[in-house]
RODRENVEX-422213 format. One line per field, with one value per residue (C-alpha): residue number from 1; x, y, z. Coordinates in steps of 0.001 Angstrom, whole numbers, plus 524288, in hexadecimal, padded with zeros to 5 digits. Example, Ala and Ser with C-alpha at 12.3 -4.5 7.8 and 13.67 -1.06 7.14 Angstrom:
BEGIN
k c(1 | 2)
u c(8300C | 83566)
v c(7EE6C | 7FBDC)
w c(81E78 | 81BE4)
***
This chain:
BEGIN
k c(1 | 2 | 3 | 4 | 5 | 6 | 7 | 8 | 9 | 10 | 11 | 12 | 13 | 14 | 15 | 16 | 17 | 18 | 19 | 20 | 21 | 22 | 23 | 24 | 25 | 26 | 27 | 28 | 29 | 30 | 31 | 32 | 33 | 34 | 35 | 36 | 37 | 38 | 39 | 40 | 41 | 42 | 43 | 44 | 45 | 46 | 47 | 48 | 49 | 50 | 51 | 52 | 53 | 54 | 55 | 56 | 57 | 58 | 59 | 60 | 61 | 62 | 63 | 64 | 65 | 66 | 67 | 68 | 69 | 70 | 71 | 72 | 73 | 74 | 75 | 76 | 77 | 78 | 79 | 80 | 81 | 82 | 83 | 84 | 85 | 86 | 87 | 88 | 89 | 90 | 91 | 92 | 93 | 94 | 95 | 96 | 97 | 98 | 99 | 100 | 101 | 102 | 103 | 104 | 105 | 106 | 107 | 108 | 109 | 110 | 111 | 112 | 113 | 114 | 115 | 116 | 117 | 118 | 119 | 120 | 121 | 122 | 123 | 124 | 125 | 126 | 127 | 128 | 129 | 130 | 131 | 132 | 133 | 134 | 135 | 136 | 137 | 138 | 139 | 140 | 141 | 142 | 143 | 144 | 145 | 146 | 147 | 148 | 149 | 150 | 151 | 152 | 153 | 154 | 155 | 156 | 157 | 158 | 159 | 160 | 161 | 162 | 163 | 164 | 165 | 166 | 167 | 168 | 169 | 170 | 171 | 172 | 173 | 174 | 175 | 176 | 177 | 178 | 179 | 180 | 181 | 182 | 183 | 184 | 185 | 186 | 187 | 188 | 189 | 190 | 191 | 192 | 193 | 194 | 195 | 196 | 197 | 198 | 199 | 200 | 201 | 202 | 203 | 204 | 205 | 206 | 207 | 208 | 209 | 210 | 211 | 212 | 213 | 214 | 215 | 216 | 217 | 218 | 219 | 220 | 221 | 222 | 223 | 224 | 225 | 226 | 227 | 228 | 229 | 230 | 231 | 232 | 233 | 234 | 235 | 236 | 237 | 238 | 239 | 240 | 241 | 242 | 243 | 244 | 245 | 246 | 247 | 248 | 249 | 250 | 251 | 252 | 253 | 254 | 255 | 256 | 257 | 258 | 259 | 260 | 261 | 262 | 263 | 264 | 265 | 266 | 267 | 268 | 269 | 270 | 271 | 272 | 273 | 274 | 275 | 276 | 277 | 278 | 279 | 280 | 281 | 282 | 283 | 284 | 285 | 286 | 287 | 288 | 289 | 290 | 291 | 292 | 293 | 294 | 295 | 296 | 297 | 298 | 299 | 300 | 301 | 302 | 303 | 304 | 305 | 306 | 307 | 308 | 309 | 310 | 311 | 312 | 313 | 314 | 315 | 316 | 317 | 318 | 319 | 320 | 321 | 322 | 323 | 324 | 325 | 326 | 327 | 328 | 329 | 330 | 331 | 332 | 333 | 334 | 335 | 336 | 337 | 338 | 339 | 340 | 341 | 342 | 343 | 344 | 345 | 346 | 347 | 348 | 349 | 350 | 351 | 352 | 353 | 354 | 355 | 356 | 357 | 358 | 359 | 360 | 361 | 362 | 363 | 364 | 365 | 366 | 367 | 368 | 369 | 370 | 371 | 372 | 373 | 374 | 375 | 376 | 377 | 378 | 379 | 380 | 381 | 382 | 383 | 384 | 385 | 386 | 387 | 388 | 389 | 390 | 391 | 392 | 393 | 394 | 395 | 396 | 397 | 398 | 399 | 400 | 401 | 402 | 403 | 404 | 405 | 406 | 407 | 408 | 409 | 410 | 411 | 412 | 413 | 414 | 415 | 416 | 417 | 418 | 419 | 420 | 421 | 422 | 423 | 424 | 425 | 426 | 427 | 428 | 429 | 430 | 431 | 432 | 433 | 434 | 435 | 436 | 437 | 438 | 439 | 440 | 441 | 442 | 443 | 444 | 445 | 446 | 447 | 448 | 449 | 450 | 451 | 452 | 453 | 454 | 455 | 456 | 457 | 458 | 459 | 460 | 461 | 462 | 463 | 464 | 465 | 466 | 467 | 468 | 469 | 470 | 471 | 472 | 473 | 474 | 475 | 476 | 477 | 478 | 479 | 480 | 481 | 482 | 483 | 484 | 485 | 486 | 487 | 488 | 489 | 490 | 491 | 492 | 493 | 494 | 495 | 496 | 497 | 498 | 499 | 500 | 501 | 502 | 503 | 504 | 505 | 506 | 507 | 508 | 509 | 510 | 511 | 512 | 513 | 514 | 515 | 516 | 517 | 518)
u c(38F45 | 39334 | 38E59 | 396D5 | 38EB1 | 396A6 | 389DA | 390E9 | 392E7 | 38493 | 381CB | 37A9E | 382E9 | 3847C | 384C7 | 39280 | 392CA | 38E33 | 398C7 | 39A87 | 3A1F4 | 3A216 | 39FBF | 3911E | 39084 | 384D2 | 38622 | 3908E | 399A3 | 39F57 | 3AB5B | 3B019 | 3AC48 | 3B4A9 | 3B6AC | 3BC1D | 3C929 | 3D54F | 3D910 | 3CBFE | 3C9A1 | 3D52D | 3D5DF | 3C929 | 3C796 | 3C850 | 3BDFB | 3BB77 | 3BA59 | 3C682 | 3C837 | 3C57C | 3CC71 | 3D95C | 3D7B9 | 3D60F | 3DDF2 | 3E381 | 3E7FB | 3F650 | 3FF04 | 404CF | 3F7E2 | 3F8C6 | 4070F | 4041E | 3F919 | 4021C | 40C9E | 40312 | 3FE23 | 40C18 | 40E33 | 40161 | 406C3 | 412D2 | 40E62 | 40352 | 3F7C9 | 3F070 | 3E28C | 3DEA9 | 3D88B | 3E52B | 3ED25 | 3E441 | 3E4A6 | 3F389 | 3F3CB | 3FFAF | 3FE06 | 3F491 | 3ED17 | 3EAF9 | 3DC95 | 3DA2E | 3E531 | 3EA1F | 3F0E1 | 3F6F0 | 3F075 | 3F1B6 | 3E532 | 3E9CF | 3DE6A | 3D639 | 3CAB7 | 3CE15 | 3C93C | 3BF9D | 3CA86 | 3D932 | 3E205 | 3F092 | 3F998 | 40529 | 41059 | 41928 | 40E0A | 409C4 | 4173F | 41D90 | 42563 | 42533 | 416DB | 40D6E | 3FEBD | 3F636 | 3EAEC | 3DF57 | 3D46C | 3CD55 | 3C392 | 3B83D | 3BDFC | 3C0D6 | 3B345 | 3A569 | 3A2C4 | 3AFBF | 3B478 | 3BF8E | 3C461 | 3C0BC | 3C19E | 3B826 | 3C1F8 | 3BCF9 | 3C253 | 3CE4D | 3D5A4 | 3E199 | 3EB82 | 3F72C | 40485 | 40FA2 | 41E3B | 4231C | 43097 | 43B71 | 4482C | 450C3 | 448BF | 4460A | 438F6 | 43C55 | 43FB2 | 44E68 | 457B3 | 45D0B | 46216 | 466B6 | 45F62 | 46A64 | 467D4 | 46978 | 45FFF | 45630 | 45650 | 453AA | 44A9D | 43F7F | 43B4C | 445AA | 43CAB | 4317F | 42615 | 41B62 | 40DE3 | 4078D | 3F944 | 3F54E | 3E949 | 3E263 | 3D70F | 3CEFD | 3CCAF | 3C0DC | 3C7BB | 3C97A | 3D819 | 3DD67 | 3E882 | 3EFBE | 3FA25 | 4026C | 40276 | 40CE8 | 4082F | 41013 | 41372 | 416F1 | 421E1 | 42B3E | 438E8 | 44592 | 443B9 | 43603 | 43041 | 42414 | 426FE | 42155 | 42565 | 41E6C | 4169D | 41FC4 | 41AB1 | 42402 | 421FF | 42EC7 | 43436 | 42E4C | 43307 | 426E0 | 42546 | 4176F | 41C5F | 42431 | 41A9A | 410B5 | 41B15 | 41CE1 | 414E7 | 40B6D | 407BB | 3FB55 | 3F409 | 3E70B | 3E17B | 3D484 | 3D1C3 | 3C6BB | 3C332 | 3D024 | 3D7D9 | 3DF7E | 3E094 | 3EC32 | 3EE87 | 3FAE2 | 3FD30 | 4021F | 3FD8D | 3EFB4 | 3EBEB | 3F281 | 3EAA3 | 3EDDB | 3E659 | 3E21F | 3E1B1 | 3F031 | 3F612 | 4026D | 406B4 | 41581 | 414A1 | 409C8 | 40F1E | 40CE5 | 4192F | 420D7 | 42C43 | 43339 | 4320C | 42392 | 42205 | 41CD4 | 4198B | 42199 | 421B2 | 42277 | 4301F | 42AD9 | 4346C | 42E92 | 42F91 | 42E88 | 42B34 | 431BD | 429D4 | 434BD | 43D4B | 437DA | 44152 | 43DF7 | 43226 | 42E23 | 43499 | 4432E | 44ADA | 43E2A | 43A07 | 42E89 | 42FDC | 425E0 | 42CA3 | 4287F | 419E0 | 4123D | 407D7 | 40992 | 3FEA8 | 40309 | 3FDB4 | 3F4E8 | 3F19B | 3F204 | 3EA2B | 3F19E | 3ECD8 | 3EA5C | 3ED97 | 3FB9A | 40082 | 40587 | 404A2 | 411D3 | 41A35 | 4203C | 414D1 | 406AF | 40167 | 3F83D | 3F464 | 3E61F | 3E41B | 3E9E1 | 3ED08 | 3EA92 | 3F21F | 3EC5C | 3EE94 | 3E377 | 3D865 | 3CBA5 | 3BF1D | 3B15A | 3A73A | 39C09 | 39AD2 | 3979D | 3A0E5 | 3AAE0 | 3B4CD | 3C361 | 3C6EC | 3D43A | 3D9BD | 3E5F2 | 3EE75 | 3F277 | 3F751 | 3F42D | 3FF84 | 40142 | 3FD4F | 3F7AA | 3EA96 | 3E4AE | 3E20E | 3E064 | 3D64B | 3CDAC | 3C580 | 3BE67 | 3BF8D | 3B6A8 | 3BF29 | 3BAC7 | 3C039 | 3CDD0 | 3CD1D | 3CFB7 | 3DDD0 | 3DCFA | 3D755 | 3D3D2 | 3CB94 | 3C615 | 3C237 | 3B36C | 3A948 | 3B0FF | 3BE3F | 3C12A | 3CBD3 | 3CC22 | 3C5FA | 3D18B | 3D9B6 | 3E657 | 3E5D7 | 3EBB8 | 3E16C | 3E693 | 3DA36 | 3CC29 | 3BFE1 | 3B307 | 3A61D | 399A3 | 399A2 | 3A4E3 | 3B3A0 | 3BC60 | 3CA71 | 3D5D5 | 3DF1C | 3EC69 | 3F2E9 | 400DC | 406B6 | 401EC | 3F35F | 3E7D9 | 3E276 | 3D513 | 3CA38 | 3C259 | 3B45E | 3AFDE | 3A397 | 3A0FC | 39880 | 395DA | 3A210 | 3AB0C | 3B04D | 3ACA4 | 3AF29 | 3A556 | 3A864 | 3B549 | 3C0C3 | 3C27A | 3CFDF | 3D6A3 | 3E3F2 | 3F0B4 | 3F5A4 | 3E7F4 | 3E854 | 3DF97 | 3D11B | 3C94C | 3BB02 | 3B697 | 3A83C | 3A29A | 3A8F2 | 3A76C | 3B56E | 3BE76 | 3CC4A | 3D99E | 3E7B3 | 3F12B | 3FE90 | 4077A | 40FD4 | 41358 | 4216D | 42B44 | 42FFD | 43D4D | 43BFC | 43FDC | 43BFA | 4333F | 438CA | 4353B | 43D50 | 431AD | 42E13 | 42222 | 41720 | 4087A | 401C3 | 40E34 | 409B3 | 40CED | 40161 | 40585 | 3FC4C | 3EEA3 | 3E37C | 3D75E | 3C901 | 3BEF6 | 3B117 | 3A52F | 3A10B | 3ADD6 | 3ABF6 | 39E41 | 3A2BA | 3A1F4)
v c(8A725 | 8A6B2 | 8B2D0 | 8B809 | 8C378 | 8C636 | 8C5CB | 8C5CB | 8D46F | 8D6C5 | 8CB15 | 8CDC0 | 8CE1E | 8C128 | 8BEC1 | 8C179 | 8B62C | 8ABF0 | 8A1AB | 89D86 | 8951C | 89F2E | 8AD8F | 8ABE6 | 8AAE1 | 8A1F7 | 893A2 | 8904C | 88516 | 87D8E | 87A09 | 88829 | 88C38 | 8976D | 88FE4 | 88397 | 87F68 | 882E8 | 87862 | 87124 | 87552 | 87173 | 87113 | 86BDF | 86FD5 | 87C0C | 88580 | 87DB3 | 882B5 | 886E3 | 88985 | 897EF | 896C8 | 8953B | 8A398 | 8A8D9 | 8B54C | 8BA82 | 8C85D | 8CAE6 | 8CA8F | 8D7D2 | 8DF18 | 8E759 | 8EA7A | 8EDA7 | 8F6D9 | 8FE1E | 8FF65 | 90471 | 90E74 | 9134C | 913D5 | 91B2B | 92584 | 927A4 | 926A5 | 92E8B | 92709 | 92749 | 92301 | 91ADD | 926BC | 92E7E | 922F2 | 9215D | 92FE9 | 92EFF | 922E5 | 92407 | 918E3 | 91717 | 90B30 | 90A07 | 906BD | 90A96 | 9042B | 8F929 | 8F02A | 8E672 | 8D953 | 8CE84 | 8C856 | 8C295 | 8BADD | 8BCCD | 8C631 | 8D441 | 8D8F6 | 8E427 | 8ED23 | 8EC61 | 8F6AF | 8F7F0 | 8FBC8 | 904AB | 8FDEF | 8FBC4 | 8F5B8 | 8ED4B | 8E78D | 8E835 | 8DC12 | 8E059 | 8E357 | 8D823 | 8DB76 | 8D21B | 8D714 | 8DF98 | 8E684 | 8F384 | 8FD01 | 8F3D1 | 8EAF2 | 8F647 | 8FC17 | 8F7BA | 90432 | 902E3 | 91014 | 912B6 | 91DC3 | 92BEA | 92E04 | 922DA | 91D55 | 9136D | 90B18 | 90675 | 8F9D5 | 8F535 | 8EB36 | 8E62D | 8E1DE | 8DAE7 | 8DD1C | 8D0F4 | 8D4D3 | 8D899 | 8D432 | 8D8DB | 8D4C3 | 8C7C1 | 8C3F3 | 8CB27 | 8D7C2 | 8D623 | 8DABB | 8CF8C | 8CD4A | 8D867 | 8E3F9 | 8EC95 | 8F955 | 900C8 | 8F7C9 | 8F92F | 907CA | 90606 | 8FA48 | 8FA8B | 8ECF4 | 8E80B | 8EBAF | 8E2EF | 8EC56 | 8E26C | 8E634 | 8F23F | 8F555 | 8FD7B | 90641 | 907F0 | 9113D | 914B8 | 92353 | 92B4F | 92F97 | 92157 | 920A2 | 915DF | 91943 | 91104 | 91191 | 90782 | 9066A | 8FE92 | 8F561 | 8F6B2 | 8EF87 | 8F743 | 8F400 | 8FA69 | 8FC82 | 8FB4B | 908D9 | 90521 | 90E82 | 90A8A | 90692 | 8FE7B | 8F543 | 8EF3A | 8E2DB | 8D904 | 8D00A | 8C4A0 | 8BA8E | 8BDB7 | 8B7DF | 8ABC2 | 8AFC2 | 8B19C | 8C007 | 8C5B0 | 8D32A | 8CEA7 | 8C42D | 8CE85 | 8D54F | 8C9CA | 8C1E9 | 8CC22 | 8C91C | 8D181 | 8C7A3 | 8CD80 | 8D90D | 8DEEE | 8ED2B | 8ED89 | 8F9FC | 900B4 | 8F410 | 8ECD5 | 8DE13 | 8D817 | 8C986 | 8C479 | 8B741 | 8AEEF | 8B73B | 8BC21 | 8CA6E | 8D771 | 8E3C8 | 8F18D | 8FE10 | 907E3 | 91233 | 91013 | 912F2 | 91ADB | 925E3 | 927B8 | 932D9 | 93BC1 | 9471C | 93EEC | 94399 | 936D4 | 93DA6 | 93993 | 94137 | 94165 | 942D4 | 93722 | 93620 | 931B3 | 92457 | 922A3 | 9288B | 935A7 | 93656 | 93C47 | 9342F | 93686 | 92DDB | 92A20 | 92411 | 925DA | 91AB6 | 90D8A | 904B4 | 907E1 | 905C7 | 909FE | 913AF | 9151F | 92029 | 92789 | 926DC | 91EC4 | 916B8 | 90E4D | 9083D | 9148A | 912DB | 91E95 | 9169A | 90B8E | 903BD | 8FC45 | 8EF3B | 8F0E2 | 8E2B6 | 8D489 | 8C7FE | 8BB21 | 8AD51 | 8A5FC | 898AE | 894F8 | 898A3 | 88C31 | 88FBB | 88CAD | 89816 | 8996D | 892C3 | 8954A | 888A5 | 88A12 | 881F0 | 87E07 | 8814E | 88AAB | 898DD | 89CDD | 8A692 | 8B445 | 8B5AF | 8BF0C | 8C6B0 | 8CCB4 | 8D24E | 8CCEC | 8D79E | 8CF22 | 8C86B | 8CD11 | 8CF58 | 8D3AB | 8C8D7 | 8C8A0 | 8BD7E | 8B6F0 | 8AC7E | 8A515 | 8A461 | 89617 | 88CF7 | 87EC9 | 87542 | 8671A | 865BA | 87373 | 8729F | 87F6B | 88984 | 8938E | 896C7 | 8A2B3 | 8A7CE | 8B3F3 | 8BC98 | 8C739 | 8D2C9 | 8DBC4 | 8D214 | 8D4D7 | 8E2D6 | 8DDBF | 8DCA1 | 8D118 | 8C377 | 8BAA3 | 8BB72 | 8AEEE | 8AC67 | 8AC0E | 8A730 | 89EA0 | 8990E | 8913B | 88B5B | 89203 | 88A43 | 88B66 | 87F12 | 88587 | 89148 | 89E67 | 8A74B | 8B53E | 8BBBF | 8B88B | 8C06A | 8BBCB | 8C217 | 8BBDB | 8AD8B | 8AF40 | 8AED4 | 8B489 | 8AFC6 | 8B535 | 8AA52 | 8AD12 | 8A46D | 8A963 | 8B2EA | 8AC5A | 8AA3E | 8B2E5 | 8B13F | 8ABC9 | 8B2BA | 8A76D | 8A85D | 89F3E | 89DA9 | 897AF | 88B86 | 883E6 | 88985 | 8869B | 88F84 | 88AED | 8904B | 899D9 | 89C15 | 89BDD | 8A46E | 8B1FC | 8B353 | 8BEE6 | 8C566 | 8BE15 | 8BF94 | 8C243 | 8C613 | 8CA3F | 8CDD6 | 8D9DF | 8DCD8 | 8EAD2 | 8E9B0 | 8F62D | 8F460 | 8E58C | 8E2D3 | 8D7F9 | 8DD90 | 8D751 | 8DA4A | 8D26B | 8CF9B | 8CBEE | 8D679 | 8D179 | 8D0CA | 8D292 | 8E066 | 8E26B | 8D4C5 | 8CE84 | 8C05B | 8BAAA | 8B1A6 | 8A5BE | 8AB19 | 8AEB5 | 8BC52 | 8C207 | 8C1D9 | 8C149 | 8B97D | 8BBCE | 8C9F4 | 8D6EC | 8D589 | 8DD7C | 8E0BD | 8E662 | 8E8E3 | 8E2F3 | 8E078 | 8D6CD | 8DBDB | 8D54B | 8D178 | 8CA2A | 8C36D | 8BF42 | 8B97D | 8AAA6)
w c(C9281 | CA0BF | CA7A3 | CB29A | CB6DB | CC32A | CCA60 | CD75C | CD5D6 | CD883 | CE11F | CEDD2 | CFA07 | D00CE | D0F59 | D1427 | D1D9C | D13D6 | D1123 | D031C | CF970 | CEE97 | CEC6D | CEA52 | CF947 | CF8F5 | CFC89 | D06A6 | D032B | D0E8F | D0692 | D065B | D1406 | D18E7 | D2595 | D1F50 | D2550 | D1D94 | D13E8 | D13B2 | D05A5 | CFD4B | CEE8E | CE902 | CDAC9 | CD252 | CD748 | CE3A8 | CF183 | CF8E4 | D0760 | D0A6D | D1781 | D103D | D0C5E | D1A3E | D1C6B | D2915 | D2BF0 | D2969 | D356B | D31BE | D2FDE | D3C40 | D399D | D2B74 | D2F61 | D38BA | D2E5A | D2420 | D2DF3 | D2FBA | D2109 | D1FC5 | D28E8 | D206F | D1246 | D0C1B | D06AC | CF9E0 | CF781 | CEBC6 | CE51C | CE5C2 | CE12C | CD560 | CD274 | CD24E | CC985 | CC0B8 | CB6FD | CABA2 | CA6C9 | C9810 | C965D | C8824 | C806C | C8908 | C7F41 | C88A9 | C874B | C917B | C8C20 | C7F2C | C7986 | C85D1 | C847D | C8790 | C94CC | C9617 | C9AEC | C9928 | C9F49 | C9CA5 | CA7BE | CA567 | C9E65 | CAA22 | CB202 | CA697 | CA45C | CB1DC | CB527 | CC353 | CC64D | CC381 | CC479 | CCC3B | CD48A | CD110 | CD880 | CD7EF | CDD82 | CDA81 | CE4DF | CEDFC | CEF17 | CEC9B | CE4C8 | CDD6C | CE276 | CEBD5 | CF455 | CF61C | CE770 | CE4BF | CDB34 | CD157 | CC645 | CCDC9 | CCB7C | CD308 | CCEA8 | CD670 | CD185 | CD86F | CD6B2 | CCFD1 | CCAED | CD442 | CCE0F | CD929 | CE502 | CEB7A | CF16A | CFDF6 | CF6F3 | CF8E0 | CEE35 | CE605 | CD858 | CCFDC | CD5A2 | CDA95 | CE18C | CD4CD | CCDF0 | CD8F7 | CD6D4 | CC867 | CC887 | CD247 | CCDC4 | CD731 | CE26C | CE6C8 | CE768 | CEA33 | CE556 | CDFB1 | CDD5F | CD19C | CD2DB | CC5C7 | CC319 | CB73B | CB898 | CB4A2 | CA811 | CA3F7 | CA681 | CAF44 | CB883 | CC27F | CCD04 | CD42E | CE30C | CEA3B | CF4EC | D014E | D0DDC | D1A1C | D2389 | D2D21 | D27D0 | D2F6E | D3539 | D39B7 | D2FD3 | D289D | D1AA1 | D0F89 | D04C8 | CF940 | CFBE7 | CF5D6 | CEB3C | CED79 | CF82A | CFEC7 | D0B27 | D114A | D1ED6 | D276D | D2A40 | D2AF4 | D2741 | D1B84 | D1734 | D1399 | D0B78 | D0245 | CF8A5 | CF35A | CE543 | CE4ED | CDC9F | CE0C0 | CE81B | CEC57 | CEF89 | CF97E | D00C9 | D0338 | D048E | CFA30 | CFC34 | CF51F | CF373 | CFA11 | CF3B1 | CFEF0 | D0A66 | D07BB | D0612 | D0897 | D0ACE | D0651 | D0908 | CFEA7 | D095F | D0C46 | CFEE4 | D0180 | CF85B | CF7C2 | CEDFA | CF30F | CEB09 | CDEEB | CD817 | CD8A8 | CDF2D | CEB8B | CF825 | CFB9A | D0A3E | D118E | D2002 | D2BAA | D321A | D40D8 | D40FB | D3C62 | D30F0 | D24A2 | D1841 | D09A4 | CFE00 | CF137 | CE610 | CDC1F | CE106 | CDCAB | CE3E7 | CF210 | CFAC4 | D086D | D11AE | D0F8F | D1602 | D1888 | D0A49 | D059A | CF92A | CF213 | CE639 | CDEEB | CE14F | CE605 | CED0F | CF6E5 | CFD60 | D0994 | D0E1F | D1A0B | D1D91 | D191F | D19C5 | D1998 | D1728 | D23C7 | D1DED | D1B0A | D0D8B | D074A | CF8E1 | CF2BC | CEE4D | CE0E4 | CDA32 | CD66A | CDC50 | CE7EA | CF398 | CF4B2 | D0313 | D0CF0 | D0A62 | CFC4B | CF41D | CF34D | CE4BB | CE16F | CE7B1 | CE314 | CE8B5 | CE7AC | CEA33 | CE548 | CF287 | D003E | D06AF | CFC8E | CFA7C | CF83A | CEEF9 | CF060 | CE771 | CE389 | CD771 | CD5ED | CCB51 | CCEF0 | CCF10 | CD304 | CE133 | CE153 | CDA06 | CDEEB | CD43A | CDF1C | CE984 | CEAEB | CF64C | CFB23 | D073F | D0CC0 | D090A | D1421 | D1DF7 | D18B5 | D1DA4 | D2B5C | D2FB0 | D390D | D3A26 | D2ECF | D2282 | D1CD1 | D0EC4 | D0DF3 | D046E | CFB3A | CF7AA | CEB5F | CE32F | CD5F5 | CCAC6 | CC16A | CC150 | CBCB8 | CC5DD | CC274 | CC896 | CC931 | CCE18 | CD192 | CD3C3 | CD9C5 | CD623 | CDAD7 | CD70E | CCD8C | CCE85 | CC3E5 | CC375 | CBB82 | CB782 | CB182 | CA768 | CA649 | C9C87 | C9028 | C9223 | C95C4 | CA356 | CA6B1 | CADEA | CB37A | CB82A | CC2E4 | CCAEE | CD839 | CD7DA | CE465 | CEA99 | CDF13 | CD46D | CC6C5 | CB92C | CB3AC | CA558 | C9E41 | CA1FB | C9C49 | C9623 | C9C3B | C9DD4 | C9E01 | CABE6 | CB138 | CBF89 | CCAE3 | CC907 | CCD2F | CCA14 | CC777 | CCB10 | CC549 | CB7F8 | CB8D9 | CB4D5 | CB95B | CBA09 | CB9FB | CB657 | CADFC | CB3DD | CA86E | CA28D | C9504 | C902D | C9B0E | C9D03 | C9692 | C90C4 | C9DA9 | C9F9F | CA9FB | CB45D | CAC29 | CA0DB | C9853 | C9414 | C9AB9 | C90E1 | C91D6 | C871A | C7F54 | C7E07 | C8439 | C8D62 | C9918 | CA452 | CA43E | CAD91 | CA793 | CAA50 | CA55D | CA46A | CAA3B | C9C74 | C9ABA | CA7CB | CA3B4 | C96C2 | C9536)
***
């Protein structure tokens, strides 16, 4: 039996300034020095050292402007804390009789939670990222209410039949259809707050992520953070509005760090969650504040096809809560990964495909890695590196990857999420709609990542990873939604099935005992 005791959780603190080749933070390795010139470490072998300087982040050019815009929005819209949002949660997780099964012949996880039917089968909203209060706070409690047992998962808007990548109306979405079908609007990304309450029930609520801007009347407004890559025309303002896939996220303190695939990381603030229905009745007409023009505004959460300030009324695609972006970090190196494919370059800026938090090291580390599928001429299965997460709370300068950077050990790629704990790295690997995923267990050895036991078979469509330290559970969410809604076909002409079954989506957790199994 291979014992994976997750000993890093109780490891003594290491010296913060000590360089390292792996998360044990012990013996420095010159080959992964954080000061190595960009490009000196190309593709070596699966698990080998990568160049940490390729991951260097620089503060977004729009950070000061974004902060000023959010301050204006803050003066107009009322806010809600996390505790209030959770108290107002309006959706229910089925924990006792969850019959959906994306695991097939794979062993059942320790916990499996079913989302409400429309979330489990939505063709529009595709779950990706996961984090929770165990990331947010050392004592796993948050806010004035000392809230516990909170998980967050993020989904991106993947189906907009009447909109192009810039959000312009195309195809067969007429005005009448737009009124009836809100899927024609690109909403971007939403984060779902999930909490197990003291009575054992699990409730959740969706929050729309937002991006602030000035409209044509120079009023402050907001839109969704668009999921598609959009225009290639250089525009620092618009660039940060496109390309958000939300493949990973980390909640740390009161900030939420969300992976932006080709750019780096976007930051949202839990203390800036806006409430567009403070009366809580779901009706239009709640009074909002005034912008710099002094004109009073109201809100409307009934209309699902509009967003932002329009004719002195605030809309939010029907969502009560909106959390605006407050800052961004962008890769310093040029982004040369090809678009429209899953192949990855071996040097230069990586893709920010997923994020996680490592609290087993000092300082706490943000882990960033790539989703890649090797192809001819592009052998990389994806790179992964760590950052001191507190450094990302600044809004200027640069933040370098520290400690270690590696190519992933898997030769065929497909990493959807990774989590480092002590000397170990856990990686969720997807295998399409028809096969269970793999939860791989690796260990650092002389600066390289090597296999440590066989893979645990896990959910089909396995995604991002989050570790709940107190309960010792490794969480994820499955992304595939089973047969296509209304029997519609996928773009490749096939019907959307998972293992040939009605799998649909679940939140799930593997126990420490399952992680320790051979």
